[in-house]
Steps between C-alpha positions, in 0.01 A plus 500: 500500500324334803322178419141491634167365396299763694324720248596812693861418432455443128511731199446512127693746290384691193719706269448660158651743253295722282628498138723330252740799535588350849637153568556217753743724699192681634346168612835381643536815711140491624525121592830564687333771703193289570710201595706713740185636652370148558824386650504804734137433601571122526233418237513176302453578131257245359463635146622767268289647217630741236369688198737620236434804280152544643323815611352525851212718389257208421423151612642317186826402678524124462720417804307762711167347403632154583617612840170691548297185427733290732428749776126504435503117495650522852835345401693770702267573786681708770808552282672828423498617146838662456557748218781750441283818524148633432570553126596139450178381652276710285478837327127526534384607841148359457622154400755511787227565753283219354789249512599593853145480625464150359831393648411634846203259505733203487765657727757588231670829571697694231832634615773687322868396531622856419239692694434480875131577500328454842178308528339804657239758379795735408681219317192412301460865406866511390456184305191637329679827417796307346257291292339822366844634409589174325173519296556871422859426383397215276215702333720813463788300347259318264369840374848633445605186312195509275557870435858431410417210270234708333752777423753240375229352271411840360865533394497146347749385765506143629307459826576134567339175412458336159660659191280460193629288222680700242640747752800519741600734770824702451739623769290817547200281581326606178312268271650448160436265214683163523628445146510126545134474608367795303435299189 
């Protein structure tokens, strides 16, 4: 990666994965792609931020919030904000637009290492459409997961999380009394 102190030649990278069902491999792949992008574009990476097992549908992501504050406090004026794709940046098109508008004011431009989206009216329209698809996918998946969990609960099947004292989960994912804890 080219060494430079000019802001236009610098980047910060953000990566995240969504749930505890995923792992660091997702982050490793995103970071490798982002770093390769920075090398290709001759950008000096000044910082990397990552959120583990965190949804992109809200603004409760700790690393993202830290990066966001750093940008608003003008720590990265003129830098590129490199992220793997639109879904890793946010899964809420309204929040995405708010973030990007604030970043634009301090000269920070969000770019995607896996997507070549031009900084043109057509490119911004494509980016907006992708953000809407990301939001739809997240909401739709959430509804399906909740429906599935509700059906599993109706059948007294384990849905994840804490197992109440006095019970255990068998190989069929059913609750049964734990004879050791039952007393």
